[in-house]
C-alpha positions as protocol buffer text, in pm:
chain_id: "A"
residue {
  index: 1
  type: UNK
  ca { x: 6 y: 4 z: -30 }
}
residue {
  index: 2
  type: UNK
  ca { x: 317 y: 258 z: 109 }
}
residue {
  index: 3
  type: UNK
  ca { x: 473 y: 151 z: -234 }
}
residue {
  index: 4
  type: UNK
  ca { x: 157 y: 242 z: -444 }
}
residue {
  index: 5
  type: UNK
  ca { x: 73 y: 574 z: -271 }
}
residue {
  index: 6
  type: UNK
  ca { x: 395 y: 649 z: -358 }
}
residue {
  index: 7
  type: UNK
  ca { x: 413 y: 583 z: -688 }
}
residue {
  index: 8
  type: UNK
  ca { x: 75 y: 770 z: -718 }
}
residue {
  index: 9
  type: UNK
  ca { x: 321 y: 1076 z: -546 }
}
residue {
  index: 10
  type: UNK
  ca { x: 580 y: 1034 z: -801 }
}
residue {
  index: 11
  type: UNK
  ca { x: 311 y: 1054 z: -1114 }
}
residue {
  index: 12
  type: UNK
  ca { x: 130 y: 1344 z: -944 }
}
residue {
  index: 13
  type: UNK
  ca { x: 436 y: 1564 z: -932 }
}
residue {
  index: 14
  type: UNK
  ca { x: 571 y: 1474 z: -1280 }
}
residue {
  index: 15
  type: UNK
  ca { x: 172 y: 1551 z: -1379 }
}
residue {
  index: 16
  type: UNK
  ca { x: 264 y: 1904 z: -1173 }
}
residue {
  index: 17
  type: UNK
  ca { x: 592 y: 1928 z: -1375 }
}
residue {
  index: 18
  type: UNK
  ca { x: 480 y: 1881 z: -1717 }
}
residue {
  index: 19
  type: UNK
  ca { x: 196 y: 2118 z: -1682 }
}
residue {
  index: 20
  type: UNK
  ca { x: 421 y: 2393 z: -1539 }
}
residue {
  index: 21
  type: UNK
  ca { x: 672 y: 2323 z: -1835 }
}
residue {
  index: 22
  type: UNK
  ca { x: 341 y: 2358 z: -2093 }
}
residue {
  index: 23
  type: UNK
  ca { x: 277 y: 2717 z: -1880 }
}
residue {
  index: 24
  type: UNK
  ca { x: 640 y: 2832 z: -1899 }
}
residue {
  index: 25
  type: UNK
  ca { x: 650 y: 2739 z: -2284 }
}
residue {
  index: 26
  type: UNK
  ca { x: 284 y: 2915 z: -2384 }
}
residue {
  index: 27
  type: UNK
  ca { x: 233 y: 3157 z: -2098 }
}
residue {
  index: 28
  type: UNK
  ca { x: 512 y: 3288 z: -1888 }
}
residue {
  index: 29
  type: UNK
  ca { x: 724 y: 3510 z: -2009 }
}
residue {
  index: 30
  type: UNK
  ca { x: 803 y: 3737 z: -1673 }
}
residue {
  index: 31
  type: UNK
  ca { x: 820 y: 3697 z: -1311 }
}
residue {
  index: 32
  type: UNK
  ca { x: 427 y: 3855 z: -1337 }
}
residue {
  index: 33
  type: UNK
  ca { x: 308 y: 3567 z: -1574 }
}
residue {
  index: 34
  type: UNK
  ca { x: 488 y: 3364 z: -1316 }
}
residue {
  index: 35
  type: UNK
  ca { x: 288 y: 3491 z: -1018 }
}
residue {
  index: 36
  type: UNK
  ca { x: 32 y: 3474 z: -1177 }
}
residue {
  index: 37
  type: UNK
  ca { x: 14 y: 3103 z: -1254 }
}
residue {
  index: 38
  type: UNK
  ca { x: 138 y: 3054 z: -891 }
}
residue {
  index: 39
  type: UNK
  ca { x: -127 y: 3230 z: -756 }
}
residue {
  index: 40
  type: UNK
  ca { x: -370 y: 3054 z: -959 }
}
residue {
  index: 41
  type: UNK
  ca { x: -269 y: 2712 z: -868 }
}
residue {
  index: 42
  type: UNK
  ca { x: -209 y: 2832 z: -466 }
}
residue {
  index: 43
  type: UNK
  ca { x: -621 y: 2902 z: -567 }
}
residue {
  index: 44
  type: UNK
  ca { x: -679 y: 2620 z: -674 }
}
residue {
  index: 45
  type: UNK
  ca { x: -525 y: 2389 z: -350 }
}
residue {
  index: 46
  type: UNK
  ca { x: -735 y: 2590 z: -117 }
}
residue {
  index: 47
  type: UNK
  ca { x: -1038 y: 2522 z: -307 }
}
residue {
  index: 48
  type: UNK
  ca { x: -976 y: 2154 z: -337 }
}
residue {
  index: 49
  type: UNK
  ca { x: -931 y: 2142 z: 92 }
}
residue {
  index: 50
  type: UNK
  ca { x: -1200 y: 2395 z: 124 }
}
residue {
  index: 51
  type: UNK
  ca { x: -1400 y: 2191 z: 333 }
}
residue {
  index: 52
  type: UNK
  ca { x: -1145 y: 2106 z: 627 }
}
residue {
  index: 53
  type: UNK
  ca { x: -1303 y: 2448 z: 693 }
}
residue {
  index: 54
  type: UNK
  ca { x: -1536 y: 2320 z: 961 }
}
residue {
  index: 55
  type: UNK
  ca { x: -1219 y: 2143 z: 1136 }
}
residue {
  index: 56
  type: UNK
  ca { x: -1010 y: 2442 z: 1182 }
}
residue {
  index: 57
  type: UNK
  ca { x: -1191 y: 2572 z: 1501 }
}
residue {
  index: 58
  type: UNK
  ca { x: -1106 y: 2244 z: 1694 }
}
residue {
  index: 59
  type: UNK
  ca { x: -708 y: 2250 z: 1512 }
}
residue {
  index: 60
  type: UNK
  ca { x: -422 y: 2166 z: 1676 }
}
residue {
  index: 61
  type: UNK
  ca { x: -188 y: 2477 z: 1734 }
}
residue {
  index: 62
  type: UNK
  ca { x: 117 y: 2244 z: 1639 }
}
residue {
  index: 63
  type: UNK
  ca { x: -97 y: 2244 z: 1291 }
}
residue {
  index: 64
  type: UNK
  ca { x: -114 y: 2604 z: 1293 }
}
residue {
  index: 65
  type: UNK
  ca { x: 263 y: 2705 z: 1337 }
}
residue {
  index: 66
  type: UNK
  ca { x: 405 y: 2459 z: 1074 }
}
residue {
  index: 67
  type: UNK
  ca { x: 120 y: 2460 z: 852 }
}
residue {
  index: 68
  type: UNK
  ca { x: 170 y: 2840 z: 819 }
}
residue {
  index: 69
  type: UNK
  ca { x: 573 y: 2799 z: 831 }
}
residue {
  index: 70
  type: UNK
  ca { x: 522 y: 2582 z: 505 }
}
residue {
  index: 71
  type: UNK
  ca { x: 298 y: 2886 z: 344 }
}
residue {
  index: 72
  type: UNK
  ca { x: 581 y: 3126 z: 420 }
}
residue {
  index: 73
  type: UNK
  ca { x: 833 y: 2897 z: 311 }
}
residue {
  index: 74
  type: UNK
  ca { x: 660 y: 2791 z: 31 }
}
residue {
  index: 75
  type: UNK
  ca { x: 685 y: 3148 z: -118 }
}
residue {
  index: 76
  type: UNK
  ca { x: 1026 y: 3183 z: -6 }
}
residue {
  index: 77
  type: UNK
  ca { x: 1119 y: 2916 z: -207 }
}
residue {
  index: 78
  type: UNK
  ca { x: 962 y: 3049 z: -574 }
}
residue {
  index: 79
  type: UNK
  ca { x: 1089 y: 3406 z: -516 }
}
residue {
  index: 80
  type: UNK
  ca { x: 1461 y: 3259 z: -402 }
}
residue {
  index: 81
  type: UNK
  ca { x: 1492 y: 3058 z: -732 }
}
residue {
  index: 82
  type: UNK
  ca { x: 1352 y: 3314 z: -888 }
}
residue {
  index: 83
  type: UNK
  ca { x: 1592 y: 3560 z: -788 }
}
residue {
  index: 84
  type: UNK
  ca { x: 1900 y: 3317 z: -797 }
}
residue {
  index: 85
  type: UNK
  ca { x: 1779 y: 3180 z: -1191 }
}
residue {
  index: 86
  type: UNK
  ca { x: 1799 y: 3509 z: -1263 }
}
residue {
  index: 87
  type: UNK
  ca { x: 2181 y: 3663 z: -1125 }
}
residue {
  index: 88
  type: UNK
  ca { x: 2339 y: 3318 z: -1207 }
}
residue {
  index: 89
  type: UNK
  ca { x: 2392 y: 3019 z: -1416 }
}
residue {
  index: 90
  type: UNK
  ca { x: 2067 y: 2801 z: -1450 }
}
residue {
  index: 91
  type: UNK
  ca { x: 2231 y: 2478 z: -1392 }
}
residue {
  index: 92
  type: UNK
  ca { x: 2367 y: 2533 z: -1053 }
}
residue {
  index: 93
  type: UNK
  ca { x: 2078 y: 2718 z: -909 }
}
residue {
  index: 94
  type: UNK
  ca { x: 1874 y: 2410 z: -981 }
}
residue {
  index: 95
  type: UNK
  ca { x: 2177 y: 2195 z: -815 }
}
residue {
  index: 96
  type: UNK
  ca { x: 2082 y: 2351 z: -491 }
}
residue {
  index: 97
  type: UNK
  ca { x: 1772 y: 2299 z: -550 }
}
residue {
  index: 98
  type: UNK
  ca { x: 1764 y: 1973 z: -593 }
}
residue {
  index: 99
  type: UNK
  ca { x: 1992 y: 1936 z: -322 }
}
residue {
  index: 100
  type: UNK
  ca { x: 1767 y: 2034 z: -66 }
}
residue {
  index: 101
  type: UNK
  ca { x: 1659 y: 1725 z: -7 }
}
residue {
  index: 102
  type: UNK
  ca { x: 1938 y: 1682 z: 245 }
}
residue {
  index: 103
  type: UNK
  ca { x: 1805 y: 1917 z: 511 }
}
residue {
  index: 104
  type: UNK
  ca { x: 1404 y: 1701 z: 520 }
}
residue {
  index: 105
  type: UNK
  ca { x: 1663 y: 1377 z: 570 }
}
residue {
  index: 106
  type: UNK
  ca { x: 1929 y: 1536 z: 798 }
}
residue {
  index: 107
  type: UNK
  ca { x: 1637 y: 1639 z: 1044 }
}
residue {
  index: 108
  type: UNK
  ca { x: 1467 y: 1297 z: 992 }
}
residue {
  index: 109
  type: UNK
  ca { x: 1830 y: 1149 z: 1138 }
}
residue {
  index: 110
  type: UNK
  ca { x: 1910 y: 1393 z: 1380 }
}
residue {
  index: 111
  type: UNK
  ca { x: 1550 y: 1508 z: 1505 }
}
residue {
  index: 112
  type: UNK
  ca { x: 1339 y: 1167 z: 1452 }
}
residue {
  index: 113
  type: UNK
  ca { x: 1637 y: 917 z: 1538 }
}
residue {
  index: 114
  type: UNK
  ca { x: 1557 y: 786 z: 1183 }
}
residue {
  index: 115
  type: UNK
  ca { x: 1791 y: 460 z: 1106 }
}
residue {
  index: 116
  type: UNK
  ca { x: 1997 y: 511 z: 798 }
}
residue {
  index: 117
  type: UNK
  ca { x: 2180 y: 231 z: 630 }
}
residue {
  index: 118
  type: UNK
  ca { x: 2510 y: 244 z: 464 }
}
residue {
  index: 119
  type: UNK
  ca { x: 2398 y: 118 z: 175 }
}
residue {
  index: 120
  type: UNK
  ca { x: 2101 y: 452 z: 144 }
}
residue {
  index: 121
  type: UNK
  ca { x: 2385 y: 667 z: 135 }
}
residue {
  index: 122
  type: UNK
  ca { x: 2589 y: 581 z: -116 }
}
residue {
  index: 123
  type: UNK
  ca { x: 2208 y: 566 z: -302 }
}
residue {
  index: 124
  type: UNK
  ca { x: 2162 y: 892 z: -211 }
}
residue {
  index: 125
  type: UNK
  ca { x: 2537 y: 1022 z: -295 }
}
residue {
  index: 126
  type: UNK
  ca { x: 2446 y: 875 z: -653 }
}
residue {
  index: 127
  type: UNK
  ca { x: 2125 y: 1072 z: -681 }
}
residue {
  index: 128
  type: UNK
  ca { x: 2273 y: 1404 z: -599 }
}
residue {
  index: 129
  type: UNK
  ca { x: 2593 y: 1276 z: -875 }
}
residue {
  index: 130
  type: UNK
  ca { x: 2273 y: 1192 z: -1131 }
}
residue {
  index: 131
  type: UNK
  ca { x: 2131 y: 1566 z: -1040 }
}
residue {
  index: 132
  type: UNK
  ca { x: 2475 y: 1711 z: -1137 }
}
residue {
  index: 133
  type: UNK
  ca { x: 2509 y: 1493 z: -1421 }
}
residue {
  index: 134
  type: UNK
  ca { x: 2156 y: 1630 z: -1616 }
}
residue {
  index: 135
  type: UNK
  ca { x: 2186 y: 1968 z: -1465 }
}
residue {
  index: 136
  type: UNK
  ca { x: 2520 y: 2021 z: -1643 }
}
residue {
  index: 137
  type: UNK
  ca { x: 2343 y: 2018 z: -1959 }
}
residue {
  index: 138
  type: UNK
  ca { x: 2185 y: 2363 z: -1876 }
}
residue {
  index: 139
  type: UNK
  ca { x: 2326 y: 2715 z: -2011 }
}
residue {
  index: 140
  type: UNK
  ca { x: 2587 y: 2771 z: -1789 }
}
residue {
  index: 141
  type: UNK
  ca { x: 2709 y: 3053 z: -1936 }
}
residue {
  index: 142
  type: UNK
  ca { x: 2565 y: 3321 z: -1683 }
}
residue {
  index: 143
  type: UNK
  ca { x: 2848 y: 3402 z: -1404 }
}
residue {
  index: 144
  type: UNK
  ca { x: 2838 y: 3333 z: -1033 }
}
residue {
  index: 145
  type: UNK
  ca { x: 2840 y: 3586 z: -752 }
}
residue {
  index: 146
  type: UNK
  ca { x: 2793 y: 3676 z: -364 }
}
residue {
  index: 147
  type: UNK
  ca { x: 2455 y: 3781 z: -451 }
}
residue {
  index: 148
  type: UNK
  ca { x: 2416 y: 3487 z: -650 }
}
residue {
  index: 149
  type: UNK
  ca { x: 2507 y: 3211 z: -420 }
}
residue {
  index: 150
  type: UNK
  ca { x: 2317 y: 3396 z: -111 }
}
residue {
  index: 151
  type: UNK
  ca { x: 2030 y: 3371 z: -279 }
}
residue {
  index: 152
  type: UNK
  ca { x: 2082 y: 2986 z: -423 }
}
residue {
  index: 153
  type: UNK
  ca { x: 2173 y: 2930 z: -2 }
}
residue {
  index: 154
  type: UNK
  ca { x: 1833 y: 3009 z: 41 }
}
residue {
  index: 155
  type: UNK
  ca { x: 1704 y: 2807 z: -216 }
}
residue {
  index: 156
  type: UNK
  ca { x: 1863 y: 2505 z: -94 }
}
residue {
  index: 157
  type: UNK
  ca { x: 1765 y: 2590 z: 307 }
}
residue {
  index: 158
  type: UNK
  ca { x: 1400 y: 2661 z: 230 }
}
residue {
  index: 159
  type: UNK
  ca { x: 1296 y: 2412 z: -51 }
}
residue {
  index: 160
  type: UNK
  ca { x: 1485 y: 2098 z: 200 }
}
residue {
  index: 161
  type: UNK
  ca { x: 1221 y: 2261 z: 453 }
}
residue {
  index: 162
  type: UNK
  ca { x: 908 y: 2219 z: 346 }
}
residue {
  index: 163
  type: UNK
  ca { x: 1026 y: 1832 z: 346 }
}
residue {
  index: 164
  type: UNK
  ca { x: 1115 y: 1862 z: 715 }
}
residue {
  index: 165
  type: UNK
  ca { x: 812 y: 2063 z: 817 }
}
residue {
  index: 166
  type: UNK
  ca { x: 626 y: 1800 z: 653 }
}
residue {
  index: 167
  type: UNK
  ca { x: 781 y: 1476 z: 822 }
}
residue {
  index: 168
  type: UNK
  ca { x: 774 y: 1706 z: 1168 }
}
residue {
  index: 169
  type: UNK
  ca { x: 424 y: 1724 z: 1133 }
}
residue {
  index: 170
  type: UNK
  ca { x: 337 y: 1372 z: 1105 }
}
residue {
  index: 171
  type: UNK
  ca { x: 617 y: 1257 z: 1375 }
}
residue {
  index: 172
  type: UNK
  ca { x: 398 y: 1501 z: 1621 }
}
residue {
  index: 173
  type: UNK
  ca { x: 26 y: 1422 z: 1493 }
}
residue {
  index: 174
  type: UNK
  ca { x: 84 y: 1085 z: 1326 }
}
residue {
  index: 175
  type: UNK
  ca { x: -232 y: 1090 z: 1051 }
}
residue {
  index: 176
  type: UNK
  ca { x: -387 y: 1390 z: 1171 }
}
residue {
  index: 177
  type: UNK
  ca { x: -543 y: 1668 z: 1037 }
}
residue {
  index: 178
  type: UNK
  ca { x: -349 y: 1658 z: 716 }
}
residue {
  index: 179
  type: UNK
  ca { x: -643 y: 1847 z: 534 }
}
residue {
  index: 180
  type: UNK
  ca { x: -636 y: 2088 z: 776 }
}
residue {
  index: 181
  type: UNK
  ca { x: -248 y: 2160 z: 729 }
}
residue {
  index: 182
  type: UNK
  ca { x: -333 y: 2189 z: 355 }
}
residue {
  index: 183
  type: UNK
  ca { x: -616 y: 2403 z: 388 }
}
residue {
  index: 184
  type: UNK
  ca { x: -395 y: 2663 z: 604 }
}
residue {
  index: 185
  type: UNK
  ca { x: -91 y: 2611 z: 406 }
}
residue {
  index: 186
  type: UNK
  ca { x: -177 y: 2700 z: 65 }
}
residue {
  index: 187
  type: UNK
  ca { x: -389 y: 2976 z: 203 }
}
residue {
  index: 188
  type: UNK
  ca { x: -128 y: 3153 z: 365 }
}
residue {
  index: 189
  type: UNK
  ca { x: 24 y: 3048 z: 47 }
}
residue {
  index: 190
  type: UNK
  ca { x: -248 y: 3247 z: -201 }
}
residue {
  index: 191
  type: UNK
  ca { x: -269 y: 3571 z: 57 }
}
residue {
  index: 192
  type: UNK
  ca { x: 82 y: 3638 z: 1 }
}
residue {
  index: 193
  type: UNK
  ca { x: 115 y: 3522 z: -357 }
}
residue {
  index: 194
  type: UNK
  ca { x: -207 y: 3782 z: -451 }
}
residue {
  index: 195
  type: UNK
  ca { x: -12 y: 4037 z: -271 }
}
residue {
  index: 196
  type: UNK
  ca { x: 276 y: 4019 z: -448 }
}
residue {
  index: 197
  type: UNK
  ca { x: 60 y: 3997 z: -769 }
}
residue {
  index: 198
  type: UNK
  ca { x: -114 y: 4242 z: -674 }
}
residue {
  index: 199
  type: UNK
  ca { x: 177 y: 4463 z: -644 }
}
residue {
  index: 200
  type: UNK
  ca { x: 339 y: 4338 z: -971 }
}
residue {
  index: 201
  type: UNK
  ca { x: 41 y: 4458 z: -1155 }
}
residue {
  index: 202
  type: UNK
  ca { x: 10 y: 4796 z: -1017 }
}
residue {
  index: 203
  type: UNK
  ca { x: 365 y: 4826 z: -1164 }
}
residue {
  index: 204
  type: UNK
  ca { x: 336 y: 4657 z: -1504 }
}
residue {
  index: 205
  type: UNK
  ca { x: -59 y: 4672 z: -1647 }
}
residue {
  index: 206
  type: UNK
  ca { x: -73 y: 4375 z: -1873 }
}
residue {
  index: 207
  type: UNK
  ca { x: -400 y: 4318 z: -2033 }
}
residue {
  index: 208
  type: UNK
  ca { x: -536 y: 3901 z: -2018 }
}
residue {
  index: 209
  type: UNK
  ca { x: -443 y: 3654 z: -2258 }
}
residue {
  index: 210
  type: UNK
  ca { x: -683 y: 3590 z: -2561 }
}
residue {
  index: 211
  type: UNK
  ca { x: -611 y: 3193 z: -2482 }
}
residue {
  index: 212
  type: UNK
  ca { x: -734 y: 3198 z: -2128 }
}
residue {
  index: 213
  type: UNK
  ca { x: -907 y: 2874 z: -2089 }
}
residue {
  index: 214
  type: UNK
  ca { x: -639 y: 2655 z: -2186 }
}
residue {
  index: 215
  type: UNK
  ca { x: -407 y: 2863 z: -1934 }
}
residue {
  index: 216
  type: UNK
  ca { x: -744 y: 2777 z: -1685 }
}
residue {
  index: 217
  type: UNK
  ca { x: -725 y: 2422 z: -1769 }
}
residue {
  index: 218
  type: UNK
  ca { x: -352 y: 2377 z: -1741 }
}
residue {
  index: 219
  type: UNK
  ca { x: -341 y: 2558 z: -1406 }
}
residue {
  index: 220
  type: UNK
  ca { x: -667 y: 2372 z: -1269 }
}
residue {
  index: 221
  type: UNK
  ca { x: -438 y: 2037 z: -1354 }
}
residue {
  index: 222
  type: UNK
  ca { x: -164 y: 2213 z: -1166 }
}
residue {
  index: 223
  type: UNK
  ca { x: -322 y: 2291 z: -859 }
}
residue {
  index: 224
  type: UNK
  ca { x: -509 y: 1929 z: -859 }
}
residue {
  index: 225
  type: UNK
  ca { x: -178 y: 1791 z: -894 }
}
residue {
  index: 226
  type: UNK
  ca { x: 42 y: 1997 z: -613 }
}
residue {
  index: 227
  type: UNK
  ca { x: -279 y: 1924 z: -350 }
}
residue {
  index: 228
  type: UNK
  ca { x: -284 y: 1554 z: -383 }
}
residue {
  index: 229
  type: UNK
  ca { x: 115 y: 1521 z: -440 }
}
residue {
  index: 230
  type: UNK
  ca { x: 181 y: 1717 z: -124 }
}
residue {
  index: 231
  type: UNK
  ca { x: -143 y: 1546 z: 27 }
}
residue {
  index: 232
  type: UNK
  ca { x: 27 y: 1206 z: -28 }
}
residue {
  index: 233
  type: UNK
  ca { x: 356 y: 1320 z: 97 }
}
residue {
  index: 234
  type: UNK
  ca { x: 219 y: 1472 z: 368 }
}
residue {
  index: 235
  type: UNK
  ca { x: 56 y: 1146 z: 503 }
}
residue {
  index: 236
  type: UNK
  ca { x: 355 y: 912 z: 357 }
}
residue {
  index: 237
  type: UNK
  ca { x: 631 y: 1089 z: 607 }
}
residue {
  index: 238
  type: UNK
  ca { x: 462 y: 976 z: 916 }
}
residue {
  index: 239
  type: UNK
  ca { x: 569 y: 623 z: 765 }
}
residue {
  index: 240
  type: UNK
  ca { x: 843 y: 646 z: 534 }
}
residue {
  index: 241
  type: UNK
  ca { x: 1189 y: 707 z: 637 }
}
residue {
  index: 242
  type: UNK
  ca { x: 1302 y: 1014 z: 493 }
}
residue {
  index: 243
  type: UNK
  ca { x: 1629 y: 876 z: 345 }
}
residue {
  index: 244
  type: UNK
  ca { x: 1441 y: 683 z: 145 }
}
residue {
  index: 245
  type: UNK
  ca { x: 1089 y: 917 z: 101 }
}
residue {
  index: 246
  type: UNK
  ca { x: 1251 y: 1221 z: -21 }
}
residue {
  index: 247
  type: UNK
  ca { x: 1521 y: 1074 z: -271 }
}
residue {
  index: 248
  type: UNK
  ca { x: 1280 y: 852 z: -409 }
}
residue {
  index: 249
  type: UNK
  ca { x: 1017 y: 1096 z: -506 }
}
residue {
  index: 250
  type: UNK
  ca { x: 1237 y: 1364 z: -567 }
}
residue {
  index: 251
  type: UNK
  ca { x: 1494 y: 1116 z: -779 }
}
residue {
  index: 252
  type: UNK
  ca { x: 1167 y: 954 z: -972 }
}
residue {
  index: 253
  type: UNK
  ca { x: 993 y: 1265 z: -1135 }
}
residue {
  index: 254
  type: UNK
  ca { x: 1334 y: 1358 z: -1236 }
}
residue {
  index: 255
  type: UNK
  ca { x: 1369 y: 1072 z: -1419 }
}
residue {
  index: 256
  type: UNK
  ca { x: 991 y: 1032 z: -1566 }
}
residue {
  index: 257
  type: UNK
  ca { x: 974 y: 1373 z: -1633 }
}
residue {
  index: 258
  type: UNK
  ca { x: 1289 y: 1366 z: -1841 }
}
residue {
  index: 259
  type: UNK
  ca { x: 1187 y: 1046 z: -2012 }
}
residue {
  index: 260
  type: UNK
  ca { x: 767 y: 1198 z: -2035 }
}
residue {
  index: 261
  type: UNK
  ca { x: 944 y: 1514 z: -2217 }
}
residue {
  index: 262
  type: UNK
  ca { x: 1114 y: 1343 z: -2471 }
}
residue {
  index: 263
  type: UNK
  ca { x: 782 y: 1199 z: -2575 }
}
residue {
  index: 264
  type: UNK
  ca { x: 580 y: 1527 z: -2542 }
}
residue {
  index: 265
  type: UNK
  ca { x: 850 y: 1755 z: -2641 }
}
residue {
  index: 266
  type: UNK
  ca { x: 1061 y: 1592 z: -2843 }
}
residue {
  index: 267
  type: UNK
  ca { x: 1345 y: 1694 z: -2593 }
}
residue {
  index: 268
  type: UNK
  ca { x: 1681 y: 1437 z: -2623 }
}
residue {
  index: 269
  type: UNK
  ca { x: 1951 y: 1349 z: -2373 }
}
residue {
  index: 270
  type: UNK
  ca { x: 2283 y: 1441 z: -2414 }
}
residue {
  index: 271
  type: UNK
  ca { x: 2574 y: 1224 z: -2350 }
}
residue {
  index: 272
  type: UNK
  ca { x: 2604 y: 1337 z: -2053 }
}
residue {
  index: 273
  type: UNK
  ca { x: 2243 y: 1315 z: -1915 }
}
residue {
  index: 274
  type: UNK
  ca { x: 2224 y: 936 z: -2018 }
}
residue {
  index: 275
  type: UNK
  ca { x: 2478 y: 936 z: -1775 }
}
residue {
  index: 276
  type: UNK
  ca { x: 2331 y: 1117 z: -1554 }
}
residue {
  index: 277
  type: UNK
  ca { x: 1970 y: 933 z: -1611 }
}
residue {
  index: 278
  type: UNK
  ca { x: 2144 y: 556 z: -1567 }
}
residue {
  index: 279
  type: UNK
  ca { x: 2289 y: 705 z: -1224 }
}
residue {
  index: 280
  type: UNK
  ca { x: 1937 y: 825 z: -1111 }
}
residue {
  index: 281
  type: UNK
  ca { x: 1801 y: 497 z: -1223 }
}
residue {
  index: 282
  type: UNK
  ca { x: 2084 y: 322 z: -992 }
}
residue {
  index: 283
  type: UNK
  ca { x: 2035 y: 553 z: -720 }
}
residue {
  index: 284
  type: UNK
  ca { x: 1683 y: 511 z: -697 }
}
residue {
  index: 285
  type: UNK
  ca { x: 1734 y: 116 z: -710 }
}
residue {
  index: 286
  type: UNK
  ca { x: 2000 y: 110 z: -451 }
}
residue {
  index: 287
  type: UNK
  ca { x: 1756 y: 340 z: -196 }
}
residue {
  index: 288
  type: UNK
  ca { x: 1418 y: 107 z: -230 }
}
residue {
  index: 289
  type: UNK
  ca { x: 1622 y: -174 z: -90 }
}
């Protein structure tokens, strides 16, 4: 059952990645466009979990605190990642983003005393190597600097903290208040995103696209995948070791998205990318042992 839910979570996040890729190709041309997509996504997630509002009166302070922290951190991750990409090379910036999965793995071991096998550490390192190989194929012509490094470091810790917050919630309240957590977290993200979008629209007024129906369909699909994917990860975080859960999900999504992109977008693997893909497959097998 756990393996099935883990596989479903991976598929949902692959769907999320493909929706974002389609939106990026057709509609996202500026920071404001990205804000609009994210705001729509948060709105969809909030609507999906809106029935949970009936339980908010009795929700625990632990859920409120961790959910608010998750919502704020979600926004910080997106802003920091976008800023880092604008200041430095995409490939190395993506490595900081992907490497953030080290945070929940370390906190799971240190804070919750989760056992870690030597072979799992080897699989984790191999997965990071696959990320390096995959991302070195990106355009790295931009130079690095102190500002880029600081925003990349913030991306690393913020993205990693998302998994750590999910893990902490389910270790403290196993199997409880999952829908309430999701509602509070993404409602907070929605409010913050709406604020930033309003500020951006005042500075850069623009007219809506004529093809808004396709935009909304993609945003609704993106929101649904984000909602149920994160709900599954929150549920599984109380049942699966961090050294398995987060690397397997992140690595699985990377591998399957790359494969899907070769079919849907006719993208091709470089030789380095193929080696990275092979390393990633081996790493996932090792982590699953």
